[in-house]
C-alpha atoms as one frame of an Amber mdcrd trajectory, in Angstrom:
protein
   0.000   0.000   0.000   2.895   2.395  -0.758   4.069   2.163   2.857   7.685
   1.651   3.794   9.867   0.977   6.788   9.939   4.601   7.927   6.157   4.859
   7.789   5.826   1.684   9.844   8.247   3.055  12.450   6.431   6.367  12.529
   3.039   4.673  12.860   4.309   2.543  15.747   5.488   5.620  17.622   9.195
   4.843  17.183  11.692   7.611  16.539  12.376   8.841  13.021  14.662  11.610
  11.847  13.417  15.041  10.798  11.255  15.125   7.663  12.442  16.910   4.539
  10.353  18.933   2.069   9.596  15.923  -0.160   9.343  13.326   2.601   6.072
  11.680   1.566   7.086  11.186  -2.064  10.579   9.938  -1.237   9.336   7.476
   1.397   7.366   5.743  -1.343  10.426   5.785  -3.598  12.563   3.617  -1.304
  10.785   0.461  -2.462  11.913   1.096  -6.039  15.424   0.017  -5.048  14.512
  -3.358  -3.551  15.628  -5.126  -6.766  19.273  -4.013  -6.592  21.452  -7.119
  -6.514  25.077  -6.378  -7.286  27.917  -5.352  -5.016  29.092  -2.588  -7.367
  26.012  -0.403  -6.978  25.408  -1.313  -3.349  29.021  -0.735  -2.341  29.262
   2.708  -3.902  25.800   3.823  -2.780  26.407   2.651   0.801  29.721   4.506
   0.896  28.055   7.753  -0.166  25.297   7.360   2.413  27.801   6.689   5.200
  30.143   9.547   4.306  28.213  12.103   6.357  28.160  14.532   3.425  26.828
  14.289  -0.124  29.269  13.264  -2.867  31.166  16.060  -4.606  30.003  15.814
  -8.216  33.079  17.589  -9.584  35.479  14.991  -8.161  33.637  11.908  -9.454
  34.800   9.869 -12.419  32.373   9.469 -15.324  31.731   5.889 -14.183  30.793
   7.048 -10.674  28.703   9.924 -12.026  26.641   7.379 -13.917  26.288   5.221
 -10.803  25.108   8.285  -8.908  22.650   9.162 -11.659  21.261   5.607 -11.574
  20.627   6.082  -7.853  19.084   9.538  -8.109  16.933   8.710 -11.137  15.258
   5.933  -9.161  14.682   7.808  -5.922  13.804  11.227  -7.356  11.729  10.020
 -10.295   8.495  11.624  -9.057  10.035  14.369  -6.935  12.632  16.222  -9.014
  11.969  18.420 -12.026  13.142  17.102 -15.386  15.615  19.998 -15.509  17.263
  19.069 -12.186  21.046  18.722 -12.406  23.056  16.097 -10.525  23.936  18.774
  -7.967  20.252  19.656  -7.617  19.399  15.991  -7.111  22.079  15.413  -4.502
  21.028  18.538  -2.604  17.370  17.484  -2.689  17.977  13.943  -1.466  20.407
  14.917   1.284  17.729  17.227   2.743  15.950  14.033   3.875  18.008  12.357
   6.640  15.380   9.698   7.393  15.215   8.666   3.722  18.998   8.329   3.655
  18.838   6.268   6.838  16.180   3.921   5.448  18.060   3.472   2.171  21.225
   2.651   4.097  19.378  -0.042   6.071  17.805  -1.386   2.875  21.178  -1.668
   1.132  22.610  -3.524   4.145  19.832  -6.103   3.709  20.212  -6.333  -0.066
  23.930  -7.117   0.155  22.981 -10.407   1.807  20.416 -11.247  -0.861  22.640
 -11.244  -3.954  21.743 -14.486  -5.716  23.809 -14.434  -8.933  27.456 -13.893
  -9.724  27.551 -10.837 -11.975  30.179  -9.834 -14.519  31.343  -6.309 -15.394
  30.473  -5.132 -18.878  33.754  -5.048 -20.818  32.482  -3.179 -23.887  31.340
  -0.559 -24.358  33.685   0.806 -21.701  32.575   2.948 -18.804  29.030   1.593
 -18.566  28.278   0.591 -14.927  26.136  -2.444 -15.743  26.898  -5.971 -14.598
  25.740  -9.015 -16.537  23.026 -11.004 -14.685  22.211  -8.157 -12.290  18.797
  -6.470 -12.409  18.043  -2.939 -13.585  15.034  -0.737 -14.239  14.659   1.211
 -17.462  15.651   4.377 -15.583  18.898   2.770 -14.460  19.659   1.337 -17.895
  19.353   4.708 -19.624  21.343   6.443 -16.875  24.107   3.828 -17.004  24.380
   4.159 -20.782  24.769   7.936 -20.627  21.404   8.674 -22.240  20.126  12.052
 -21.096  21.659  14.085 -18.321  20.925  15.465 -14.886  19.268  13.828 -11.897
  16.332  12.335 -13.791  16.114   9.881 -16.694  14.127   9.996 -19.905  10.907
   8.022 -20.276  11.296   4.672 -22.044   8.076   2.816 -22.764   8.937   0.585
 -25.726  11.163  -2.477 -25.831  13.927  -1.002 -27.987  16.209   2.012 -27.729
  19.023   2.905 -30.114  21.695   5.168 -28.654  23.417   6.448 -31.756  26.105
   8.471 -29.976  27.473   5.365 -28.229  26.349   2.947 -30.986  24.247   0.776
 -28.674  21.008  -1.103 -29.297  19.158  -1.740 -26.036  16.474  -4.458 -26.049
  14.249  -4.878 -22.980  11.552  -7.532 -23.300   8.984  -9.304 -21.144   8.820
 -13.088 -21.486   5.284 -13.756 -20.264   3.026 -11.393 -22.187  -0.267 -12.862
 -20.963  -0.436 -10.182 -18.277   0.119  -6.454 -18.596  -0.924  -4.110 -21.386
   0.299  -6.060 -24.398  -1.884  -5.749 -27.485  -1.905  -8.553 -30.082   0.421
  -6.436 -32.256   3.054  -6.072 -29.512   3.140  -9.654 -28.239   6.482 -10.357
 -29.843   7.940 -13.847 -29.542  10.932 -13.253 -27.278  12.394 -16.208 -25.403
  15.536 -18.156 -24.516  16.272 -20.958 -27.003  19.119 -22.250 -24.854  21.405
 -20.854 -22.185  23.293 -18.822 -24.785  20.779 -18.255 -27.616  17.903 -15.748
 -27.544  15.012 -15.563 -29.993  13.888 -11.951 -30.301  11.475 -10.122 -32.568
  11.968  -6.586 -33.800   9.277  -3.957 -34.065   6.514  -4.874 -36.480   7.648
  -2.075 -38.822  11.246  -3.302 -39.256  12.265  -4.673 -42.642  15.434  -6.739
 -43.067  16.880  -4.284 -45.621  15.998  -1.144 -43.682  18.746   0.836 -41.960
  17.713  -0.674 -38.634  17.497  -4.214 -40.018  20.932  -3.939 -41.628  22.375
  -2.547 -38.392  21.133  -5.586 -36.489  22.711  -7.940 -39.015  26.033  -6.076
 -39.353  26.445  -4.602 -35.883  29.870  -6.194 -35.303  31.277  -4.793 -38.545
  29.766  -1.398 -37.729  31.196  -1.386 -34.207  27.699  -1.285 -32.707  26.796
  -3.086 -29.477  23.653  -5.067 -28.644  22.646  -5.250 -24.956  19.731  -7.480
 -23.938  17.503  -7.210 -20.856  14.602  -9.488 -19.895  12.023  -9.789 -17.138
   9.579 -12.576 -16.407   6.352 -10.539 -16.454   5.044  -6.985 -16.479   4.619
  -6.958 -12.699   8.407  -6.871 -12.295   9.887  -3.393 -12.333  13.431  -4.542
 -13.062  14.978  -6.530 -15.919  17.771  -9.095 -15.731  20.715  -7.883 -17.794
  21.481 -10.847 -20.056  24.557  -9.058 -21.334  25.968  -8.203 -24.742  24.987
 -10.377 -27.684  26.009 -11.036 -31.294  23.837 -11.584 -34.347  23.498 -15.192
 -35.497  20.644 -15.254 -38.034  17.159 -14.003 -38.789  13.995 -15.021 -40.585
  11.198 -12.900 -41.987  10.507  -9.231 -41.496   7.761  -6.937 -40.204   8.849
  -8.097 -37.605  12.260  -9.688 -38.044  12.804 -12.833 -35.952  16.433 -12.628
 -34.848  18.593 -15.169 -33.038  21.230 -13.580 -30.804  24.140 -15.334 -29.104
  24.811 -14.156 -25.552  28.442 -13.540 -24.612  27.698 -14.949 -21.141  25.489
 -18.039 -20.796  22.360 -17.676 -18.683  22.594 -19.104 -15.157  20.754 -22.423
 -14.986  18.004 -21.134 -12.702  17.234 -18.155 -14.925  17.076 -20.353 -18.006
  14.635 -22.701 -16.286  12.369 -19.828 -15.250  12.565 -18.168 -18.656  11.878
 -21.418 -20.506   8.878 -22.221 -18.260   7.417 -18.745 -18.854   6.925 -19.355
 -22.568   6.332 -23.113 -22.543
């Protein structure tokens, strides 16, 4: 019911820290980070929360700036203006000591719940994503350097091409029986094996179009394909299946493409994914 740990403490008459100007909105936002499951994000975010002062944006590396933006984009999604800079976002969040406290406690719990070994993304460089960890669309765009500031752009479809960094991002839902999927958007996306993915393009994509040719020749063009999947529409976050390479395709409008993952799916994920479309 949009209630979190702080609200439960407050309702029970236990002590909570002073409320900030956006306390109600940010209390609800804490639950949006319950999916985080890799030590990279948790380690850096915990360090910032424990430092006693907000991070100095000007001293951060580009990698850490993206990690910070991933954090802020999640928490401030419904609180910050779209024009808010990273400095604005940091200032806003650090005005809420109880929110920082709750997030710190949450991250301490999440560290003990990491269930998969994750791998750093080798290429493209500088992208703070780890293969087999889970990410929301807001985090994916922030990690890939799409947009700027403390908030992320809206991403509603299953594909995003980032021309500046030459990246195709595919985020699909395996079980399309729930959620708002019309008959024309129920693409046949599934795991063929632990390292092969069957994926369908948009229904408007022809094999000889610029997009279709890019999919087929992405390695020669120096373009990267990154694949994300979730079990159903009720899940906010997607498993990052990692980078992939084109194998073959059939048909068009949509194209049915087979991609080879650079890292094989963990056995448990493959079993769940296979059962979802059986």
